[in-house]
ZAMARGU-4260 file (C-alpha; in steps of 0.2 Angstrom, whole numbers, plus 5000, padded with zeros to 4 digits):
<rodrens>
0) 5060/5186/5178 | 5052/5168/5175 | 5047/5163/5157 | 5029/5164/5153 | 5023/5152/5139
5) 5006/5154/5130 | 5000/5145/5114 | 5001/5155/5098 | 4986/5158/5087 | 4981/5143/5076
10) 4986/5144/5058 | 4983/5134/5042 | 5000/5137/5034 | 5007/5122/5026 | 5022/5129/5019
15) 5032/5144/5026 | 5048/5153/5025 | 5062/5143/5032 | 5072/5157/5039 | 5075/5176/5039
20) 5082/5185/5024 | 5099/5185/5033 | 5100/5166/5034 | 5107/5155/5020 | 5093/5146/5012
25) 5092/5132/4999 | 5084/5133/4982 | 5084/5119/4969 | 5090/5122/4951 | 5073/5118/4945
30) 5064/5131/4955 | 5077/5144/4952 | 5076/5143/4933 | 5057/5142/4931 | 5043/5153/4937
35) 5029/5147/4948 | 5012/5151/4940 | 4997/5152/4952 | 4981/5143/4948 | 4971/5149/4963
40) 4965/5141/4979 | 4948/5131/4979 | 4934/5142/4985 | 4918/5132/4988 | 4912/5114/4985
45) 4914/5105/4968 | 4911/5088/4962 | 4923/5078/4949 | 4926/5060/4944 | 4943/5059/4952
50) 4951/5070/4965 | 4970/5070/4965 | 4981/5076/4979 | 4998/5083/4974 | 5004/5092/4958
55) 5020/5083/4957 | 5025/5070/4943 | 5013/5056/4950 | 4998/5067/4951 | 5000/5077/4935
60) 5004/5061/4925 | 4988/5053/4931 | 4978/5069/4929 | 4983/5070/4910 | 4980/5052/4907
65) 4963/5052/4915 | 4957/5069/4907 | 4962/5061/4890 | 4951/5047/4894 | 4936/5058/4898
70) 4937/5059/4916 | 4934/5076/4926 | 4949/5078/4938 | 4953/5090/4952 | 4971/5092/4956
75) 4974/5099/4974 | 4991/5105/4978 | 4996/5112/4995 | 5009/5124/4988 | 5012/5127/4969
80) 5014/5115/4955 | 5030/5104/4957 | 5035/5113/4973 | 5037/5098/4983 | 5048/5083/4980
85) 5046/5084/4961 | 5054/5101/4963 | 5069/5094/4973 | 5073/5079/4962 | 5089/5077/4952
90) 5078/5071/4938 | 5087/5055/4932 | 5075/5045/4920 | 5082/5027/4921 | 5079/5009/4921
95) 5093/5007/4934 | 5085/5004/4950 | 5092/5006/4968 | 5086/4989/4973 | 5097/4981/4959
100) 5090/4968/4947 | 5100/4953/4955 | 5091/4958/4971 | 5074/4959/4964 | 5077/4942/4955
105) 5082/4934/4971 | 5070/4942/4983 | 5055/4941/4971 | 5058/4932/4955 | 5065/4933/4937
110) 5048/4938/4931 | 5047/4952/4944 | 5063/4959/4938 | 5057/4959/4920 | 5041/4968/4925
115) 5051/4981/4934 | 5062/4984/4918 | 5046/4985/4907 | 5038/4997/4919 | 5053/5008/4920
120) 5055/5008/4901 | 5037/5012/4898 | 5039/5026/4910 | 5053/5034/4900 | 5043/5032/4884
125) 5027/5039/4892 | 5037/5055/4896 | 5045/5055/4879 | 5027/5053/4871 | 5020/5068/4881
130) 5035/5079/4877 | 5033/5075/4858 | 5014/5075/4857 | 5011/5090/4868 | 5026/5100/4861
135) 5034/5102/4878 | 5051/5111/4879 | 5059/5103/4894 | 5076/5099/4887 | 5072/5080/4886
140) 5087/5071/4880 | 5092/5052/4878 | 5108/5049/4887 | 5118/5033/4893 | 5118/5029/4912
145) 5133/5022/4921 | 5133/5013/4937 | 5151/5013/4941 | 5164/5009/4954 | 5181/5015/4960
150) 5183/4999/4971 | 5190/4983/4963 | 5180/4973/4976 | 5164/4979/4969 | 5167/4974/4951
155) 5160/4956/4953 | 5144/4964/4960 | 5142/4976/4945 | 5145/4961/4933 | 5132/4952/4942
160) 5120/4967/4940 | 5124/4969/4922 | 5119/4950/4919 | 5103/4952/4929 | 5098/4968/4921
165) 5101/4961/4903 | 5091/4945/4908 | 5077/4956/4913 | 5077/4964/4896 | 5087/4980/4899
170) 5099/4985/4886 | 5114/4984/4899 | 5131/4977/4899 | 5147/4979/4909 | 5160/4990/4902
175) 5178/4994/4907 | 5178/5012/4902 | 5168/5026/4910 | 5169/5044/4903 | 5173/5053/4919
180) 5189/5063/4923 | 5195/5051/4936 | 5200/5032/4937 | 5186/5019/4939 | 5186/5000/4939
185) 5171/4999/4927 | 5153/5001/4926 | 5136/4994/4921 | 5131/5004/4905 | 5113/5007/4903
190) 5109/5012/4885 | 5095/5024/4880 | 5091/5032/4897 | 5085/5050/4898 | 5085/5067/4907
195) 5075/5083/4907 | 5071/5099/4916 | 5057/5092/4928 | 5048/5108/4932 | 5048/5114/4914
200) 5040/5097/4910 | 5027/5097/4924 | 5022/5115/4922 | 5018/5111/4904 | 5007/5096/4910
205) 4999/5107/4923 | 4994/5120/4911 | 4983/5107/4901 | 4973/5102/4916 | 4960/5116/4919
210) 4945/5116/4907 | 4931/5104/4901 | 4926/5101/4919 | 4943/5098/4926 | 4953/5109/4939
215) 4969/5113/4947 | 4969/5121/4964 | 4985/5127/4972 | 4988/5134/4990 | 4974/5122/4995
220) 4977/5111/5010 | 4969/5094/5012 | 4964/5091/5030 | 4953/5075/5028 | 4949/5061/5016
225) 4933/5051/5018 | 4929/5036/5007 | 4911/5034/5002 | 4899/5036/4988 | 4905/5049/4984
230) 4922/5051/4992 | 4924/5067/5001 | 4940/5077/5002 | 4940/5091/5015 | 4951/5106/5011
235) 4955/5123/5017 | 4944/5131/5004 | 4929/5119/5003 | 4924/5101/4999 | 4928/5090/4984
240) 4917/5076/4981 | 4923/5062/4969 | 4920/5044/4964 | 4939/5041/4967 | 4953/5049/4976
245) 4971/5047/4972 | 4984/5052/4985 | 4999/5057/4974 | 5007/5066/4989 | 5024/5057/4991
250) 5017/5048/5007 | 4998/5045/5011 | 4990/5058/5022 | 4975/5048/5026 | 4974/5029/5029
255) 4986/5016/5023 | 4994/5016/5040 | 5003/4999/5037 | 5013/5007/5023 | 5022/5017/5037
260) 5029/5000/5043 | 5035/4996/5026 | 5043/5012/5021 | 5057/5023/5028 | 5060/5041/5024
265) 5078/5048/5019 | 5085/5065/5015 | 5096/5067/5000 | 5106/5082/4995 | 5111/5090/4979
270) 5122/5105/4973 | 5123/5112/4955 | 5139/5120/4949 | 5142/5131/4934 | 5148/5120/4920
275) 5161/5131/4910 | 5170/5117/4901 | 5166/5102/4891 | 5157/5088/4900 | 5154/5069/4898
280) 5137/5064/4892 | 5126/5053/4903 | 5120/5049/4921 | 5132/5043/4933 | 5130/5033/4950
285) 5144/5027/4960 | 5144/5012/4973 | 5152/5021/4987 | 5144/5022/5004 | 5137/5035/5005
290) 5134/5035/4987 | 5135/5050/4974 | 5127/5053/4958 | 5131/5066/4944 | 5124/5073/4928
295) 5124/5089/4918 | 5108/5100/4914 | 5105/5114/4902 | 5094/5128/4908 | 5090/5146/4903
300) 5104/5151/4914 | 5117/5140/4906 | 5123/5123/4909 | 5125/5115/4926 | 5134/5100/4934
305) 5123/5092/4947 | 5131/5082/4961 | 5120/5073/4974 | 5120/5060/4988 | 5125/5060/5006
310) 5108/5052/5011 | 5103/5049/5029 | 5087/5045/5038 | 5076/5059/5041 | 5078/5067/5058
315) 5094/5058/5062 | 5107/5071/5058 | 5106/5088/5065 | 5121/5096/5057 | 5114/5093/5039
320) 5125/5107/5032 | 5139/5095/5034 | 5131/5085/5020 | 5133/5099/5008 | 5151/5102/5014
325) 5154/5083/5010 | 5147/5085/4993 | 5158/5100/4989 | 5173/5091/4995 | 5169/5076/4984
330) 5166/5087/4969 | 5182/5097/4971 | 5192/5080/4973 | 5184/5072/4958 | 5181/5087/4946
335) 5192/5101/4953 | 5187/5118/4959 | 5169/5122/4955 | 5157/5137/4957 | 5142/5133/4967
340) 5126/5141/4962 | 5111/5131/4970 | 5110/5119/4984 | 5095/5109/4990 | 5089/5093/4998
345) 5074/5081/4994 | 5065/5067/5003 | 5065/5049/4996 | 5054/5035/5003 | 5063/5018/5004
350) 5052/5003/5004 | 5057/4987/5014 | 5058/4976/4999 | 5065/4989/4986 | 5049/4992/4976
355) 5036/5005/4976 | 5019/5003/4984 | 5005/5008/4971 | 4987/5003/4972 | 4971/5006/4981
360) 4960/5002/4996 | 4942/5004/4991 | 4940/5020/4981 | 4956/5028/4988 | 4972/5026/4978
365) 4990/5029/4983 | 5008/5028/4976 | 5024/5029/4986 | 5041/5022/4990 | 5050/5027/4974
370) 5068/5027/4982 | 5080/5036/4971 | 5069/5033/4955 | 5056/5047/4959 | 5053/5053/4941
375) 5053/5036/4934 | 5042/5027/4947 | 5032/5042/4949 | 5027/5041/4931 | 5024/5022/4933
380) 5012/5026/4948 | 5002/5039/4938 | 5000/5026/4924 | 4995/5012/4935 | 4982/5022/4945
385) 4975/5030/4929 | 4973/5012/4922 | 4965/5005/4938 | 4952/5020/4939 | 4947/5017/4921
390) 4946/4998/4922 | 4961/4995/4910 | 4972/4980/4914 | 4989/4985/4919 | 5003/4972/4918
395) 5013/4979/4933 | 4999/4983/4945 | 5000/4966/4955 | 5019/4967/4957 | 5018/4985/4965
400) 5002/4982/4975 | 5000/4990/4992 | 4995/4974/5001 | 5010/4964/4995 | 5022/4955/5007
405) 5029/4941/4996 | 5047/4946/4994 | 5058/4933/5002 | 5066/4941/5018 | 5055/4956/5017
410) 5049/4954/5035 | 5068/4955/5041 | 5070/4971/5030 | 5054/4978/5037 | 5059/4976/5055
415) 5077/4983/5051 | 5070/4999/5043 | 5057/5003/5055 | 5065/5000/5072 | 5066/5019/5074
420) 5048/5021/5078 | 5046/5010/5093 | 5063/5016/5099 | 5059/5034/5097 | 5042/5032/5106
425) 5051/5024/5121 | 5065/5038/5121 | 5054/5053/5118 | 5038/5049/5127 | 5042/5035/5140
430) 5060/5038/5145 | 5057/5057/5143 | 5074/5060/5135 | 5079/5069/5120 | 5080/5086/5129
435) 5096/5095/5123 | 5096/5110/5135 | 5086/5118/5149 | 5094/5135/5145 | 5087/5146/5131
440) 5104/5155/5130 | 5111/5139/5123 | 5101/5141/5107 | 5112/5152/5097 | 5107/5162/5081
445) 5101/5152/5067 | 5101/5136/5078 | 5087/5125/5084 | 5086/5114/5100 | 5074/5104/5110
450) 5073/5114/5126 | 5064/5110/5143 | 5055/5125/5148 | 5045/5124/5164 | 5045/5105/5163
455) 5039/5105/5145 | 5049/5100/5130 | 5048/5113/5116 | 5057/5114/5099 | 5065/5131/5099
460) 5073/5141/5085 | 5082/5157/5087 | 5083/5167/5070 | 5097/5178/5064 | 5089/5193/5073
465) 5089/5184/5089 | 5070/5181/5090 | 5064/5165/5098 | 5052/5154/5089 | 5045/5140/5099
470) 5033/5125/5095 | 5029/5109/5103 | 5042/5096/5100 | 5029/5082/5097 | 5025/5077/5079
475) 5007/5078/5076 | 5007/5062/5066 | 5011/5048/5078 | 5019/5058/5093 | 5038/5056/5091
480) 5049/5071/5095 | 5055/5081/5080 | 5073/5085/5077 | 5082/5101/5070 | 5087/5101/5052
485) 5101/5115/5052 | 5103/5116/5033 | 5084/5118/5029 | 5079/5127/5045 | 5065/5114/5048
490) 5059/5102/5062 | 5060/5084/5055 | 5052/5069/5062 | 5063/5054/5063 | 5049/5041/5064
495) 5039/5044/5047 | 5047/5059/5039 | 5035/5073/5043 | 5043/5090/5042 | 5038/5107/5049
500) 5044/5125/5047 | 5050/5135/5061 | 5033/5141/5065 | 5026/5124/5065 | 5018/5123/5048
505) 5018/5107/5039 | 5030/5106/5025 | 5030/5087/5022 | 5017/5074/5027 | 5011/5062/5033
510) 5007/5075/5047 | 4992/5086/5042 | 4992/5096/5058 | 5004/5110/5062 | 5015/5109/5078
515) 5007/5119/5092 | 5015/5136/5092 | 5020/5143/5109 | 5025/5161/5112 | 5040/5163/5124
520) 5042/5179/5134 | 5053/5186/5147 | 5040/5191/5159 | 5030/5185/5174 | 5016/5173/5170
525) 5009/5156/5171 | 5015/5140/5163 | 5010/5136/5145 | 4992/5131/5142 | 4989/5117/5130
530) 4983/5123/5113 | 4967/5113/5110 | 4964/5120/5092 | 4960/5105/5081 | 4963/5114/5064
535) 4974/5106/5052 | 4988/5114/5043
</rodrens>
């Protein structure tokens, strides 16, 4: 019998189960070792001074600072507190930057490198101040950081970075010895870095927000932001009007479209292992390609070794489980056989010139592009925006401003990072390629493929029980085709990093609409009808 397609009912789910109970799922160490208290969804309309979208480290930092300065804030979170990228970090607090200080000095200036160093140090000290002043038990510890190499050809580069970091004001130097159980060629030692349990820290911050005219709403989905006097944030539970809006949501969900030409989304992977023996103290980052990072963390369940890396652009690798396999191989080779407990992946946004974008357009603020320093630069973003909203001069704001385009060679980097968008549009929409099969039988259990069904491209997943889940393959952000992420059981957009669950619900922006759901049945019927529902997920 021919296939009949029909649009499934519209839904508002932003997050959803990533697979059936029989499928292997991913869970971060941070989420596994903490509870997820519920604050309740917004119900009705409210007015505050500042609406903050996102209850991760950026939004919560800004919320606490603003509330302490007398502002009424409303934090609006699509899931639960620290359930997004702040719950999928590896939580290194460091002055070491992925862009490297010698690069910043060359592309920007020596003063820019000094400002980056000062902002990074201020971020660590702001976290330390919150921990002490608010009596937060999040296992905050001062530790050294090591940017090391096993390749003798990289030694000169590390010595150059040590000199540039020191000139920028960082307590850094090149050392010959690295406290790891395998041979290295030396490292840049960054003194007085830090680590913590990010969710323990963020849950404590969140608990201090409600009251005195301030609010925290979870399970509340933002569908639209309108600038005005006041600004209006439309959500699944009502309207929030505010004098200012801060999009602290990893990527902007409204406006700031030029930032999508300056940023590129990457997936990064991590595994935590039971630590049953003595371990070195510190944060460790290698210079391999793909690179790896390692640290140890105490929790209520014991001590764990965290190993991460194997980054790739979003949507450009289907067999993402191989990234976890490679991490396991690396760990076994370097540290011996280990017992895996948790595995997870996260999303990092790389800017074309290596620095975050933090600032405003009118009354709407944004902070994004943290690369591998999400906890550090996320705190910086919260601090800068809190200052800008309250009229406090911030010494780093101009360097990170969203409208900048002053790094030497930045245009070349911008074009290189963002060639995927026009290429994907041509391949997906114009050339009409990207179809993997025309036979649904080719979609095996726990797999997902782009399937041509009655001339229409669908993103089809078959769960462990054999049931098919079909959605439109077209990302609702800027119309690229999504790709299957095998490890996370999600549909990921390779253009700007939007991610969707198997039922089409939005997991990660910038998309705010769900993928159109389509039911597939083995019966007589007519081709699929277009789902015209405009509700946002």
